[in-house]
N, C-alpha and C positions, 0 to 999 in steps of 0.2 A: 720519638723525641730522644736525642742523645743525652747522655749523662751530664755533659757540660751544660746544655740548655736547661735541663731540669734543675741543676744546681744554681744557675743564674736566676731562674724563675723563683726559686725558694728564697734566695738572698733578697731579691727585689720585693717579695711579699713581706719579708721581715722589715725592710726599710720603710715600706708604706705604713705598716702597723706602728712602728716607732715614731714616724713622722706625724701620724694622726694623734698619737698620745701627746707629743710635744705641743701640738697646736691646741688641743681641746682640754688638756688637763687643767684643773683649778690651781692657780698659783696664788699663794698668800701675798697680798700687796705689801710692799715695803712701806715703812712709816714715812710720812711726808717730811721732807727736810726742814729743819728749823734754821732760820737766818741767824747768823752770829750777831750779837749785839753787846760787846764787852763794855760799851759805854753806859749801859743801863744798870742802875742800882737795884739790888735785890730787895732792899727795904727802903721805904720812903717815909718822910715825916707826914703827920696828919695835915691835910690841906686846910687852910684857913680862909674862909670866905669873908671878904671885907666889902662894905658898900663902895660903890663906884663914886669917886669924887665928882662934884658938879663940874662940867666942862671937860671931863676926861675924854680922850680919844684913844681907845684901846684897839689893839690888833694882835695878830698872831704871825709869827714867822715860822714856817714849817719846813724842815729839811727832810726830804723824802729819798729813800733808797730802794732799789729793786729794779724792775723794768723801767720805772720812772726814776730819774735821778736829777735832783735839783731842789729849788726852793720855791715854796708857795707863800705869797704874802696875802693876808686876809685882814680886811677892815671889819671890826666887830661893831654891831649896832647897839651900843649901850642905851640909846634913847628909845629903842624899840623893844628890847628884851633885856632889861637891866639884870634881872635875877639869873637868867641863863648865862649872860656874859660874865657876871661875877663868879659863877661856879666854874665856867670854863677857864677863866683866868686863874682861879685858885688852884685847879688841878694842874694846869700848865706850869705855874710857878713852882709847885711842889715836885715836878718831874713825872707826874703820872702818865702823861701822854707820850713820853719818850719811849720809843720801841714798840708802840702800838701799831698793829697791822691794819691794812685795809681788808676787812674780812668778807665784805659783800660788795661786788662791783658789777653793775649791769650796764652793758653798752647801750648808749642812747638815753640813759636815765640818770644814774648817779653812782658815786663811790662812797661807801660808808666805812667809818672807822670810829675810834674813840672808846672801845670796850677796854677800860683800864683794868678790869678784873681778870677776864679770860683771854684777852687779845694782846696782852703786853709781853713781848718776848723778853725773857729774863725774869719775869714775875713768878712768884711762887705758885700761882694758879693758872699759868699759861696753858691753854688747851685749844688748838684750832678747831676742834670739833664742837666746842662750846662758845667760841668767839661770836659775839653778837647777842649773847644771853645775859651778859653781866652788866654791872653798874660800877659804882665807886663807893668809897666810905661815906660820901655825902648823901643827904636825903634826895628823893625825887623832887622835881620842880613843878610848881603850879604853872599851867600853860600861859603863855604870853602871845597868843595869836594876834596877828595884825593884818592890815590890808596890803602888805608888801608881797608882791608876786614871786613865785618860785621860777626865776629865770636862770639862764646859763650862768654858772659861777656862784650862785647863791648857796649859802651855808644854812642848812636846816637841822633841827634837833630830832633825832630818832626817838620813837616812843612805842609803847605797846598799845593795846586798845584803849586804855584809859588816857584821856587828854592830859592828865597831870602825872605822867609817868616818865617824862624825859629826865635823864640824869647826866650822863657823860658822853654818850654816843652822838655823833653828828654825821651829816652827809653833804657832799658837794655835787651840785647838779651839772651833768654834762650838757643837758638840753633843757628848755623850759618844761615845767610840769604844772600846768594850771590846775590840774585835779588835786594838787596838794594845797592850793591857796586857802588860807583860813583854817586849815586842818592841822598844820604843824607850825612850830615856832621858827621864824626866821631870825637868825642870830648874826649874820654877816654876809660878806661877799668877797670873792677873790679879786684882788686888784692887780696882782702880778703872778705869773707862773701858771696860767691856764694851760699852756702847752705841757707842763709837768702833770697837771691833773689829767689831761687827755691821754697821757702815756701810762697811767696806772694800770696794772695787770687786771684784765677782766676775769670775772668768775664764770662758773658753769651755768649757762642759761637753763639747763635741765634741773638745776638745783637752786633755782631762785637767786642766781648770782653768787653763790658761795665760792670763794676762791680756794682752789686746790693747789697742792705743791707748795712752793715757796712764795708767800704773799709779799707785796710791797709793804713798806712800813714807814711810819714817821720816826725818823732817827732822833730828832730834837725839835721840841716845840717851845718857842720863846714868846713871852708877852711883850709887845711893844707899846710905847706910850708917846 
């Protein structure tokens, strides 16, 4: 073997070793990007829950940004779940839902949001790793289960194992979920903007739908009457 060939072989061996190191070395992941939300206040007033007036017809107008961009209009069912609707309305009026991310989104099932404690971009306790674990300054709610089915577009309240543990988090159904009927409180239904709901960024199926990277978020939530 000539000296030139030997030298070329040695250089090639070094390149292979360097290439293998580049491919297999452990790289510390960069922190997930945080969406900008200059419109979100860092401090908020205490939400005040008031009884729903007789004959009221409340709803939500939700402006969404991210992979999904647009407005979702929701009709709230005050006649079905008055306590839950009153609490949602109080949090929305005080600005608690503004900037809150969709932290758990499962294709063919639902999109979950409403963690005003850990899931609110711009909030003092914002932490995507804990989004979905928090509540609000208001107490948990007593269940208001009904015979209304969980169909596409229905809004339901998220809870832990206790039936009386719903607080601020809610989810929107992509598809019917009859296995939820009578087990979770139905609070409303999407009347406009299901195409926006369908476009919400999906989460990792291997992580039970947890959204990684930059999540979609509710930029502004307004109570309509």
